[in-house]
C-alpha positions in Angstrom: 0.0 0.0 0.0 2.8 2.4 0.9 4.6 1.6 -2.4 1.4 2.4 -4.3 1.0 5.8 -2.5 4.6 6.7 -3.0 4.7 5.9 -6.7 1.6 8.0 -7.3 2.8 11.1 -5.3 6.5 11.0 -6.0 6.2 12.1 -9.6 7.0 15.5 -11.2 3.3 16.3 -11.8 2.0 16.0 -8.2 5.2 17.4 -6.8 5.1 20.5 -9.0 1.4 20.9 -8.4 1.8 20.8 -4.7 4.7 23.2 -4.9 2.7 25.7 -6.8 -0.2 25.5 -4.3 2.2 25.9 -1.4 4.0 28.9 -2.9 0.8 30.8 -3.7 -0.8 29.9 -0.3 2.1 30.9 1.9 2.9 34.1 0.0 -0.7 35.2 0.0 -1.2 34.6 3.7 2.0 36.3 4.6 1.4 39.4 2.5 -2.3 39.7 3.4 -1.6 39.4 7.1 0.2 42.7 7.0 -2.7 44.8 5.8 -5.7 42.6 6.6 -5.0 40.3 9.6 -7.9 37.9 10.3 -8.5 39.3 13.8 -9.1 42.9 12.6 -12.7 42.6 11.4 -15.4 40.1 10.4 -14.6 40.8 6.8 -10.9 40.0 7.4 -11.9 36.8 9.1 -14.3 35.8 6.3 -11.5 36.6 3.7 -9.1 34.2 5.4 -11.6 31.5 6.0 -12.7 31.7 2.3 -9.2 31.5 1.0 -8.2 28.6 3.3 -11.4 26.8 2.4 -10.5 27.0 -1.3 -7.0 25.8 -0.6 -8.3 22.9 1.5 -10.9 21.9 -1.1 -8.3 22.1 -3.9 -5.9 19.8 -2.0 -8.7 17.4 -1.0 -10.0 16.9 -4.5 -6.4 16.8 -5.8 -5.4 13.9 -3.6 -8.8 12.1 -4.2 -8.2 12.3 -7.9 -4.7 10.8 -7.4 -5.3 8.1 -4.9 -8.9 7.0 -5.6 -8.2 6.7 -9.3 -10.5 6.3 -12.3 -11.6 2.7 -11.7 -10.5 -0.3 -13.8 -12.1 -3.1 -15.7 -12.4 -6.1 -13.4 -10.0 -8.9 -14.3 -11.3 -11.4 -16.8 -14.4 -9.4 -17.3 -17.0 -10.7 -19.8 -20.5 -9.5 -20.8 -23.4 -11.2 -19.2 -24.6 -12.5 -22.6 -22.0 -14.5 -24.7 -23.6 -13.1 -27.8 -22.4 -9.6 -26.9 -18.8 -10.6 -27.2 -18.8 -9.9 -30.9 -19.4 -6.2 -30.2 -16.5 -5.8 -27.9 -12.8 -5.3 -28.2 -10.4 -7.6 -26.5 -7.4 -6.2 -24.7 -4.5 -8.5 -25.4 -2.4 -6.9 -22.6 -5.0 -7.3 -19.8 -6.3 -10.5 -21.4 -9.9 -9.6 -21.0 -12.7 -7.8 -22.9 -13.0 -4.0 -22.7 -16.4 -3.0 -21.4 -18.2 -0.1 -23.1 -16.4 3.3 -22.7 -13.3 1.5 -21.4 -9.8 2.0 -22.9 -6.4 0.7 -22.1 -3.9 3.2 -20.7 -0.3 2.6 -21.7 1.1 4.4 -18.7 -1.2 2.8 -16.1 -1.0 -0.5 -18.0 -4.6 -1.2 -17.2 -8.0 -0.8 -18.9 -9.7 2.3 -17.4 -13.4 2.7 -17.0 -14.7 5.7 -19.1 -11.2 6.9 -19.7 -10.9 10.5 -20.6 -7.1 11.0 -20.5 -4.0 10.3 -18.5 -3.1 13.5 -16.6 0.5 13.9 -15.6 -0.5 16.5 -12.9 -2.2 13.8 -10.9 0.0 11.0 -12.2 -3.1 9.0 -12.9 -5.9 8.6 -15.4 -9.1 10.7 -15.3 -12.0 8.3 -15.6 -15.4 7.1 -14.2 -14.6 7.2 -10.5 -12.4 10.3 -10.2 -13.7 12.6 -12.9 -15.8 14.5 -10.3 -12.8 15.0 -8.0 -10.6 16.1 -10.9 -13.2 18.6 -12.2 -13.7 20.1 -8.7 -9.9 20.3 -8.2 -9.8 22.4 -11.4 -12.6 24.6 -10.2 -11.3 25.3 -6.7 -7.8 25.8 -8.0 -9.0 28.6 -10.3 -11.1 30.2 -7.7 -8.3 30.1 -5.1 -5.9 31.6 -7.7 -8.3 34.4 -8.5 -8.6 35.4 -4.8 -4.8 35.0 -4.2 -4.0 37.2 -7.2 -6.4 39.9 -6.1 -5.0 39.9 -2.5 -1.4 40.0 -3.7 -2.2 42.8 -6.1 -3.6 44.9 -3.3 -0.6 44.1 -1.1 1.9 45.2 -3.8 0.0 48.4 -4.3 -0.1 49.2 -0.6 3.6 48.3 -0.3 4.5 50.6 -3.2 2.6 53.5 -1.5 3.6 52.5 2.0 4.5 56.1 3.0 1.0 57.4 2.1 -0.7 54.6 4.0 1.6 55.1 7.0 0.6 58.8 7.5 -3.0 58.6 6.3 -4.2 55.3 7.6 -3.5 52.9 10.4 0.4 52.4 10.6 -0.1 48.8 11.7 -1.6 48.0 8.3 1.3 49.2 6.2 2.8 46.6 3.9 6.6 46.6 4.0 8.2 45.1 0.9 11.5 43.4 1.3 13.4 42.0 -1.7 12.3 38.5 -1.0 8.6 39.4 -0.3 8.5 41.4 -3.5 10.1 38.6 -5.5 7.7 35.9 -4.1 4.7 38.2 -4.5 5.4 38.9 -8.2 6.3 35.2 -8.8 3.1 34.0 -7.0 0.9 36.5 -9.1 2.5 35.0 -12.2 1.7 31.5 -11.0 -1.9 32.5 -10.2 -2.4 34.1 -13.6 -0.9 31.0 -15.2 -3.3 28.7 -13.2 -6.3 30.8 -14.1 -5.5 30.6 -17.8 -4.2 27.0 -18.1 -6.3 25.3 -15.4 -9.3 27.5 -16.2 -9.1 26.4 -19.8 -8.9 22.8 -18.8 -12.0 23.2 -16.5 -14.0 24.7 -19.4 -13.0 21.7 -21.6 -14.0 19.3 -18.8 -17.4 21.0 -18.4 -18.1 20.8 -22.1 -17.5 17.1 -22.3 -19.4 16.5 -19.1 -22.5 18.4 -20.5 -22.2 16.2 -23.6 -21.5 13.0 -21.6 -18.5 12.4 -23.7 -14.8 11.8 -23.0 -11.9 13.2 -24.9 -11.3 9.8 -26.5 -15.0 9.4 -27.4 -15.0 12.8 -28.9 -12.4 11.7 -31.4 -14.3 8.5 -32.1 -17.5 10.4 -32.8 -15.7 12.8 -35.1 -14.4 9.9 -37.2 -17.8 8.2 -37.1 -19.5 11.4 -38.5 -16.9 11.9 -41.2 -16.5 8.4 -42.6 -18.6 7.1 -45.4 -21.7 5.3 -44.1 -25.3 4.4 -45.0 -26.8 5.7 -41.8 -26.6 8.6 -39.4 -24.4 7.9 -36.4 -26.2 8.7 -33.0 -24.0 9.1 -30.0 -25.8 6.8 -27.4 -24.8 8.4 -24.1 -25.9 12.0 -24.6 -29.1 12.2 -22.4 -29.4 16.0 -22.4 -27.3 18.6 -20.6 -29.1 18.4 -17.3 -29.1 14.6 -17.1 -25.5 14.5 -18.2 -24.6 17.0 -15.4 -26.5 15.0 -12.8 -24.7 11.8 -13.9 -21.4 13.2 -12.8 -22.3 15.7 -9.9 -25.4 14.1 -8.3 -25.6 10.4 -9.2 -22.8 8.1 -8.1 -24.7 4.8 -8.5 -23.3 3.7 -11.9 -20.7 0.9 -11.9 -18.8 2.2 -14.9 -19.7 -0.9 -16.9 -23.4 -0.5 -17.9 -24.5 3.0 -18.9 -28.0 4.5 -19.6 -28.4 5.2 -23.3 -30.7 7.1 -25.6 -34.0 5.4 -26.5 -33.5 3.2 -29.5 -29.7 2.9 -29.0 -27.7 -0.2 -28.1 -25.4 -0.4 -25.1 -22.7 -1.5 -27.6 -23.4 1.1 -30.3 -20.1 3.0 -29.7 -18.0 -0.2 -29.3 -19.3 -1.6 -32.5 -18.4 1.7 -34.3 -14.9 1.4 -32.9 -14.5 -2.1 -34.3 -15.5 -0.8 -37.8 -13.1 2.1 -37.5 -10.2 -0.2 -36.6 -11.1 -2.5 -39.4 -11.0 0.4 -41.9 -7.7 1.6 -40.4 -6.2 -1.8 -41.0 -7.4 -1.7 -44.6 -5.9 1.8 -45.1 -2.6 0.8 -43.5 0.5 0.5 -45.6 3.7 -1.6 -45.1 7.1 0.2 -44.9 10.6 -1.2 -44.6 13.4 0.4 -42.6 16.5 1.5 -44.5 18.0 3.6 -41.7 18.0 2.8 -38.0 16.4 5.1 -35.4 17.1 5.1 -31.7 13.7 6.2 -30.5 14.7 9.6 -29.2 12.1 12.4 -29.1 14.4 15.0 -30.6 16.6 13.3 -33.2 18.3 16.6 -34.2 21.6 15.3 -35.5 20.6 11.9 -36.8 17.4 12.9 -38.7 17.8 16.6 -39.5 16.4 19.8 -38.1 13.2 19.7 -40.0 12.2 16.3 -38.5 13.1 17.7 -35.1 11.0 20.8 -35.5 8.0 18.9 -36.8 7.7 16.3 -34.0 4.2 15.0 -33.2 2.8 16.9 -30.3 1.5 13.8 -28.4 2.6 11.7 -25.5 2.5 8.6 -27.7 5.7 6.6 -27.7 8.5 6.7 -30.3 9.3 3.5 -32.1 13.0 2.5 -32.3 13.9 0.9 -35.7 16.6 -1.4 -37.0 17.4 -1.8 -40.7 15.1 -4.3 -42.5 12.3 -3.9 -39.8 8.8 -4.0 -41.4 6.3 -1.6 -40.0 2.5 -1.4 -40.7 1.9 2.3 -40.9 -1.6 3.6 -40.0 -1.0 7.4 -39.6 0.9 9.9 -41.6 2.5 13.3 -41.1 4.9 15.1 -43.4 8.0 14.1 -41.5 6.7 11.4 -39.1 4.8 8.1 -39.4 3.0 6.0 -36.8 2.8 2.3 -37.0 3.4 -1.1 -35.5 6.3 -3.5 -36.1 5.3 -6.7 -37.9 6.5 -10.1 -36.8 4.3 -13.2 -37.2 5.7 -14.8 -34.0 5.5 -11.7 -31.9 3.4 -12.2 -28.7 0.4 -9.8 -28.5 1.6 -8.3 -25.3 4.9 -7.2 -27.0 3.3 -5.1 -29.7 5.7 -2.3 -30.6 4.0 0.8 -31.8 4.9 4.5 -32.0 6.1 7.4 -34.1 9.3 7.4 -36.2 10.9 9.6 -38.8 9.6 9.2 -42.4 13.0 9.4 -43.9 14.0 6.1 -42.1 11.6 3.9 -44.2 10.5 3.3 -47.7 7.2 1.7 -49.0 7.4 -2.1 -49.1 5.4 -4.6 -51.1 4.8 -7.3 -48.4 1.7 -9.3 -49.4 1.7 -11.2 -46.1 1.7 -8.1 -44.0 -1.5 -9.3 -42.3 -0.2 -12.6 -41.1 0.5 -11.0 -37.7 -1.1 -13.2 -35.1 -3.0 -10.5 -33.3 -4.3 -8.9 -36.5 -5.5 -12.2 -37.8 -7.4 -12.7 -34.6 -9.0 -9.3 -34.8 -10.1 -9.9 -38.4 -11.6 -13.3 -37.5 -13.6 -11.6 -34.8 -14.9 -8.9 -37.1 -16.0 -11.3 -39.9 
């Protein structure tokens, strides 16, 4: 248990997040106590209580999002009806089926219930169980930063005009600025503004997907579903209206993360069936390439692959794929200077699938008619037919 807690908290994301909260909190309390100490008036006491409450709620939801986690698909999970297996994807790493809205996280190495994204700031995924805590953490962090920036701004103003306040108001409320207090105040204001912009933007994004009852991953699936050639109109099954979607996250905590309420006339497996079709089409569109130049898997291959390749790296946390000469890769995504694909080897165990981005200049098109003899791909195609 202690190892689990330590591996979650001792990561650059939570450590940096707690450091930012600590810096803003201590600086704000120190500077505010000079001109508005909590014992001076009821308003001063209310100000301190409000700020400390926001800090406490931010930390509470922050740690809940980290340690409670998103919830994971039970080991060896299968649908109640054996006939529904054909609508589901099978995770070769977890060796079980993915229930609706679940996705495998490469960093957590588990299938996550209603996975939205893996957040480095909490060193965990945002999913079914902790989405509420994560959203509230964003909200209270922004509100606390707004109040801290406002209080620090007043403290700096009063410190700059300290002489006037000393002779015209209560001398005990004068703000005396030392070099360190000025430095930390300006730095904390900068951090507060950064939190308001960055975290506030993330909070807006979270509220949008909550009101649509959609995760970031599902948003991309729906976009592809609406743009691909089809004979019918795709209906997203989980959008029950903004108010019902809001209640599902903020008021109702009875869902198990496996079965979900859907629109009338929609199947529980409508989205998973769409995913299977999209993956099948992706395999059809894929193209084989052969490696002619080795690549060590570095994110910034400046000297080995040229400055253009380095400047046009894919802005994603997806892995890079090291290459050796004569490796064959099944490419499914293209950019001008980078390709994304999976190494092909008929005897490669499913758990050892090697996927990632690599420089385009390292490979050439390859006419390999048996490209689909890969064990896992063959299994997937059998399941789809």
